Every structure is written in C-alpha cells, then in structure tokens.
N, C-alpha and C positions, 0 to 999 in steps of 0.2 A: 465496359466496366465489369469488373470481376463479378462472379457468381456469388450469391448470397452476401452481397455487401451490406445489406442492412442488417443481417443476422450477425455478421462479423463486427460491425461498427457498434451494435447495441451491446454485445459481449464485452468489447473493450470499455465503453462507457461504464457497464456495470461493474467491472473489476477495479477501475481507476478510482483512486482516493482522491483525486484533485483534477480540475478542468485539464482537458487535452486540447491543444491547439490543432487546427484544421490541417496545417502543414505536417505535424507529427502523425496524425491519422492516416493521411495521404501516403505517407512513408510506410508505416505499419501494415497498412492495408494494400499497399502497391495499386493505388487509385489516384486518380486526379482529385486536386483540391475542390474543382467544382464539383465532382462527382460526390465527394464527401459532404460538401454543403448541402447539396440538393438532397441527399439520402438522410442527412440529419435534419433538414427541415420537414421532411416526410415523416420520421420518427416524431419529432416534435409535436407535428399536428395529430398524428395517430394517438400518442398520449393523451393530448389535450381533448381530443374529441371524444375519447372513452372515459374521462373523468377518472383516470388510473391513480393510484396512490404514489407513483412515480412519474416524474416529468424530466423532459430535456430542457435544460437552459442554455442560453448562449450569451456571451460576454465578449464583444468584438469577434475575434477570430478563434475564440476558445468555446468549447462546448463541455457539458457535464450532466450526468443523471443524478437528479435530487428527489427528494420526497416532497410530495404535494404539501403546500402551505396550510391547508385546512388540517392536515395530520400533525402539525407541528408540536402540539402539546403531547400528543401520545407518543411521538418518537422521542421528544425530550424526557419524557417520564421514563421510557424504555431505557435510553441511554444513560440516565442517572442511576437506573437500578443496576445496570450492566458495570457502570464504573465503580459502584460501590460494592459489587460482588467480588468473590475471590478469582483469582486466576485459575483458568482451566489447566489440566496437566498440559496440553499442547502450547497454551499461552506460557507457562513456566519454562517449559522446554526451550520454546523460541527466546524468550527472555534471557535464559542462561547462555544460549549460544551467542547472542548479541553481546552480552556482558563481557563473556570470555574471549570472543573472536573479533569484537568490533574495534573500529568501524568495519562494517561488513555490508555488501551489497546484496540486494533481494535475490539476485541469481546465486551468489554465493551460499546464502541461507538456505535456499531452496535445493542446492546441490547436497548440502549436510543432510537436510530433513527429508528430502525426496518427494515433497508436495508443495503445491502452491501456497504462499504465505500471505497474501494480500489482506485478507481479513484480519488475521492475527495481527500483522504490523499495524494496521489500523487501529484495532482495539488497544494494542500497547501504547500507541502515540496518544489515544484519547485518554488513557489513563495517566499520561504523563511520565511513562516509564522509559519509553525510548524517544528519540529525535532524529529527524533526518538531518543529514550533511551533504553538501555538494563536494563530489570529488572531481575537481576541474581536470585533473591530468587524465583520469579516466573516463570523464563526461558520464559520470553515473551518480546516484544517490545512493548514499551510504547510511546505515543505521547505527546508532550508539546509545548506550545506557545515559539517561539524563541525571543531572545533580540531585534531583529529587529522589530517584531511585538509590543513588549512593548515600544520600542522608537518611533515607529510610532505613538502609543496611548499617548505618553508623559508620561508614567510611568516608574517607576524604578524598580518595582517588581509586579508580578502577583497579589498579595494581595490587590493592589490599585484599581483594578477594582471595579467599582460601586457594591455594595451590594455582594462582593465576599463571605465573610464568610457565609451568609445565603445561598446563591446559591451553594457554594462548597460542603456543607454539607447538602443539602436539603433532608429531610426525604422520600419523594416519591422516588428520584433517588437511594437512599441508599438501600431502600426496593427492589427497582427493580433489582439493581445490586445483592443484597445478595439472591434473589429469584433464579436467574439463577445459 
C-alpha cells in the first residue's frame, strides 16, 4: 500500500466537487481498489467518531466528502450569502477566461491562470454562470458559460461578447496551451 494513502485520499475527496468512484481513486492513487475501500472506511469511521463537521459518505462504489447533516442550515445560509454576493476578482477572471476560451478543461484553465481552480469552478457552477460538458473525444469535462450568463449580459450567443473572435483565438494563449 502506498505511503500516506489516507492523507492522499482525503486530499482528493476534499477538492472533488462530486463523488469519485473507487476505481478512479485506485487509478489516481496507484493503489488497489480494496486498499482504497479499506482506507475510505477508516476515514469514514474517524470522521464519524469525532463528530466532525465533515463526513465521508458512500453510495455504491463512489465516495465523497460532505458536510455534517446537523450543520445543513448553517451551510445553506452561508451558500445563500455566497450566491447573492458579487464575484471576486479571481472569480471574474476565471469566468472571463471560460466565456472567451470555452469550452475549456480545468487543466487548460489552470495552465492559463497558473493556480488550482477547483473551488472557483464550484462557486461559478453554484451561481449558475458556468456548466460542465463532457468531451467524449478527449474523455474530459469542459466548462462553458451558461445561457443564464448570456441572458444576464443581454447576448444571445457567446460570440456576441466584445472582441470575441480575437480573444477566443489569441495566439499567445493558443501557444501556451499547445506547449503543455
């Protein structure tokens, strides 16, 4: 079993915005599915026994990290406040990149921004400004601006954004993405 499997598993569960299959975790962590399942159960029991604000839940062969049900009202109020709040400069920058370059994968977005974008993407999805789409050819999830986002801006299609054609195909970004 790889060293620090529990720590590595916990990190992946923490940053994931959705349940992850044991099979995928085994692949990502270079461990056996049985080891992943055993370690996930250990984590589940640890969180449960310590009455933590975070729990590990399992549904069939998928697991995820969630908030404790007793804190539902608190979390709901916080998210409601977050949703009604203005976008942060980082959120606005990320949304702009997605609007002009989308559909774009998380990896491509992170290449452009130079930082992890998981939480920003989650917040933009919660606000209904972006959505996921599955790229079957690349076997990846890509992000695009939603119709709600376009309606909010008063445009009917994304190509109506100012200077869209120039920025969508900007040669410096194309070179950066091709280099990686």
